[in-house]
TIDRENMAR-417481 format. One record per residue (C-alpha): residue in three letters; z, y negated, x. Coordinates in steps of 0.2 Angstrom, whole numbers, plus 2048, in hexadecimal, padded with zeros to 3 digits. Layout:
residues N
ATOM   aa   up  north  east
ATOM  ALA    Z      Y     X
...
This chain:
residues 214
ATOM   aa   up  north  east
ATOM  MET  48E    D4E   B95
ATOM  VAL  47E    D54   B8C
ATOM  ALA  486    D60   B80
ATOM  ASP  479    D6E   B7E
ATOM  THR  47B    D7A   B6F
ATOM  GLY  47E    D8C   B73
ATOM  ARG  46F    D91   B68
ATOM  ARG  463    D86   B70
ATOM  GLU  468    D8B   B82
ATOM  SER  468    D9D   B7E
ATOM  VAL  456    D9B   B79
ATOM  ALA  453    D91   B89
ATOM  GLY  45B    D9F   B92
ATOM  GLY  44D    DAB   B8E
ATOM  ASP  44D    DAF   B7B
ATOM  ALA  43F    DA3   B76
ATOM  ARG  42E    DAB   B72
ATOM  VAL  41F    DA9   B7D
ATOM  GLY  40E    DAC   B77
ATOM  VAL  3FD    DAD   B7F
ATOM  SER  3F0    D9F   B7F
ATOM  ARG  3DE    DA2   B7D
ATOM  THR  3DB    DA1   B8F
ATOM  GLY  3E8    DAF   B92
ATOM  ARG  3F6    DA4   B99
ATOM  PRO  407    DA6   B92
ATOM  ARG  40A    D98   B85
ATOM  VAL  41B    D91   B81
ATOM  THR  41F    D91   B6E
ATOM  SER  42F    D88   B6E
ATOM  ARG  437    D78   B75
ATOM  ALA  445    D82   B7D
ATOM  ALA  439    D8D   B86
ATOM  LEU  430    D7D   B8D
ATOM  GLU  441    D77   B93
ATOM  ARG  444    D87   B9C
ATOM  LEU  433    D86   BA5
ATOM  GLY  436    D74   BAA
ATOM  PHE  447    D78   BB1
ATOM  GLU  43F    D86   BBB
ATOM  LEU  432    D7B   BC2
ATOM  PHE  43F    D6D   BC6
ATOM  ALA  449    D7A   BD0
ATOM  ARG  43A    D80   BD9
ATOM  GLN  431    D70   BDD
ATOM  GLY  43D    D62   BDA
ATOM  PHE  43E    D57   BCB
ATOM  ASP  434    D49   BD2
ATOM  ALA  426    D54   BD9
ATOM  THR  424    D5D   BC8
ATOM  THR  418    D55   BBC
ATOM  VAL  415    D56   BA9
ATOM  ASP  405    D5F   BAD
ATOM  ASP  40E    D6C   BB8
ATOM  ILE  41A    D70   BAA
ATOM  ALA  40C    D71   B9D
ATOM  ALA  401    D7C   BA8
ATOM  ALA  410    D88   BAB
ATOM  ALA  413    D88   B98
ATOM  GLY  401    D8C   B95
ATOM  ILE  3FF    D7D   B8A
ATOM  GLY  3F6    D6C   B8B
ATOM  ARG  3FD    D5C   B90
ATOM  ARG  3FC    D55   B7E
ATOM  THR  405    D64   B78
ATOM  PHE  413    D61   B84
ATOM  PHE  416    D4F   B7D
ATOM  ARG  418    D57   B6C
ATOM  TYR  428    D5F   B72
ATOM  PHE  42E    D51   B7E
ATOM  ALA  42A    D3F   B80
ATOM  SER  42B    D40   B93
ATOM  LYS  431    D4B   BA1
ATOM  ASN  442    D42   BA0
ATOM  ASP  444    D47   B8E
ATOM  LEU  442    D59   B93
ATOM  VAL  451    D58   B9E
ATOM  TRP  45C    D50   B91
ATOM  GLY  457    D5D   B83
ATOM  ASP  45E    D58   B72
ATOM  PHE  469    D4B   B78
ATOM  GLU  466    D40   B68
ATOM  GLU  46B    D4E   B5D
ATOM  GLN  47B    D51   B67
ATOM  LEU  47F    D3E   B66
ATOM  LEU  480    D41   B53
ATOM  ARG  48C    D4F   B56
ATOM  LEU  497    D44   B61
ATOM  GLU  497    D37   B53
ATOM  ASP  49C    D45   B47
ATOM  LEU  4AA    D4B   B52
ATOM  LEU  4B1    D3A   B54
ATOM  ALA  4B1    D36   B42
ATOM  ALA  4BA    D47   B3E
ATOM  THR  4C9    D44   B49
ATOM  ASP  4DA    D44   B40
ATOM  PRO  4E0    D32   B3F
ATOM  GLY  4F2    D39   B42
ATOM  VAL  4ED    D3E   B53
ATOM  PRO  4EF    D31   B61
ATOM  MET  4DF    D29   B66
ATOM  MET  4DE    D2F   B77
ATOM  ASP  4E3    D41   B72
ATOM  ALA  4D5    D41   B65
ATOM  LEU  4C8    D3A   B71
ATOM  ARG  4CD    D48   B7E
ATOM  GLY  4CB    D55   B71
ATOM  VAL  4BA    D4F   B6C
ATOM  VAL  4B4    D4E   B7E
ATOM  VAL  4B9    D60   B82
ATOM  GLU  4B2    D66   B72
ATOM  PHE  4A1    D5D   B74
ATOM  ASN  49F    D65   B85
ATOM  ARG  4A5    D76   B80
ATOM  PHE  498    D84   B84
ATOM  ASP  495    D96   B83
ATOM  PRO  497    D9E   B94
ATOM  ALA  484    DA3   B93
ATOM  VAL  47F    D91   B91
ATOM  VAL  489    D8A   BA0
ATOM  PRO  47C    D8E   BAE
ATOM  TRP  46F    D85   BA4
ATOM  HIS  47A    D76   BA0
ATOM  ARG  47F    D75   BB3
ATOM  GLU  46D    D74   BB7
ATOM  ARG  46A    D66   BAA
ATOM  MET  479    D5C   BB0
ATOM  THR  474    D5E   BC2
ATOM  LEU  463    D56   BBF
ATOM  ILE  46B    D48   BB4
ATOM  LEU  478    D43   BC0
ATOM  ARG  470    D46   BD1
ATOM  VAL  45E    D42   BCF
ATOM  PRO  45C    D2F   BD4
ATOM  THR  44C    D2D   BC9
ATOM  LEU  456    D33   BB9
ATOM  GLN  465    D27   BBC
ATOM  ALA  45D    D18   BB3
ATOM  ASP  459    D23   BA4
ATOM  SER  46B    D2A   BA5
ATOM  THR  472    D19   BA4
ATOM  VAL  468    D15   B94
ATOM  ARG  46C    D25   B8B
ATOM  TYR  47F    D25   B8F
ATOM  THR  480    D13   B88
ATOM  THR  47E    D1B   B77
ATOM  TRP  48C    D28   B7B
ATOM  ARG  497    D1A   B81
ATOM  GLU  494    D10   B71
ATOM  HIS  49A    D1E   B66
ATOM  VAL  4AA    D1F   B70
ATOM  THR  4AC    D0C   B6F
ATOM  ALA  4A9    D0C   B5C
ATOM  PHE  4B6    D1A   B5A
ATOM  ALA  4C3    D11   B65
ATOM  ALA  4C0    D01   B5B
ATOM  ARG  4C3    D0A   B4B
ATOM  ARG  4D3    D11   B51
ATOM  MET  4D9    D00   B58
ATOM  GLY  4D4    CF6   B49
ATOM  VAL  4CA    CEA   B53
ATOM  PRO  4B7    CE6   B54
ATOM  VAL  4AC    CF0   B60
ATOM  SER  4A9    CE0   B6A
ATOM  ASP  4BB    CDF   B6E
ATOM  LEU  4C0    CE2   B81
ATOM  LEU  4CB    CF2   B7F
ATOM  PRO  4BF    CFD   B75
ATOM  ARG  4B1    CF8   B81
ATOM  LEU  4BC    CFC   B90
ATOM  LEU  4C1    D0D   B88
ATOM  GLY  4AE    D11   B85
ATOM  HIS  4AA    D0E   B97
ATOM  ALA  4B9    D16   B9E
ATOM  ALA  4B6    D26   B94
ATOM  LEU  4A4    D27   B9A
ATOM  ALA  4AA    D25   BAC
ATOM  ALA  4B7    D32   BAA
ATOM  CYS  4AB    D3F   BA3
ATOM  ILE  49E    D3C   BB0
ATOM  ALA  4AC    D3E   BBE
ATOM  ALA  4B1    D4E   BB6
ATOM  TYR  49F    D54   BB5
ATOM  GLU  49C    D4F   BC8
ATOM  HIS  4AB    D59   BCD
ATOM  TRP  4A5    D68   BC2
ATOM  LEU  494    D68   BCA
ATOM  GLY  49C    D68   BDB
ATOM  ASP  4A8    D77   BD7
ATOM  GLU  4A0    D86   BCE
ATOM  GLY  4B1    D8D   BCB
ATOM  ALA  4B8    D7E   BC2
ATOM  ASP  4BA    D7E   BAF
ATOM  LEU  4B0    D70   BA7
ATOM  GLY  4BC    D6F   B98
ATOM  VAL  4CB    D6E   BA3
ATOM  LEU  4C4    D60   BAE
ATOM  LEU  4BE    D56   B9F
ATOM  ASP  4CF    D58   B97
ATOM  ARG  4D8    D52   BA7
ATOM  ALA  4CC    D43   BAA
ATOM  VAL  4CD    D3C   B98
ATOM  GLY  4E0    D40   B97
ATOM  GLN  4E3    D36   BA7
ATOM  LEU  4DB    D27   B9F
ATOM  ALA  4EA    D27   B92
ATOM  VAL  4F7    D26   B9F
ATOM  GLY  4EE    D1C   BAC
ATOM  PHE  4F0    D1D   BBF
ATOM  GLU  501    D15   BC3
ATOM  GLY  50A    D1F   BCF
ATOM  PHE  4FB    D25   BD8
ATOM  GLU  4FB    D17   BE5
ATOM  GLY  4FC    D1C   BF7
């Protein structure tokens, strides 16, 4: 559920400029290009086996320069997640009060995760790392807490209750679980449409699971 902007990912896909260092090595000149190099190394060597020094060397920059772009190797995987959380907050705040809460939430989730087709392969690589690399799981839990809090606050406003109330908390947790389930299904089926899966998963929360018992 890291919603990458098409602009950034098109750069990460190969439009970022690469200069030449004084030593003759290619030198990365953008955050997005450094992301691309990191992802290429993760695919070739594995996330755990790739170090910050490996990425910096491939980029033709020093270790200290790497940390001007990203605070850690984990941050490189997540990209501009903090900025995207602000976008999520804006989308939730802009929902029409006349639209039922769950319909509004479903629409926001689908829009938040909408990508240009050229972006999809990069987003798939990013989410594969986030959801399948064990060493990233703890980091994922911390970051997704903020995502969940935005949804909880939205639900509390719609319900007219405090954010500490059980029901908005429940919806925040359930919405996150639904989105993760949709992403896991998407990663296992390259032919699946992510938007359709997210729409179905969040929509199912509105109607529950009665009638599915075996």
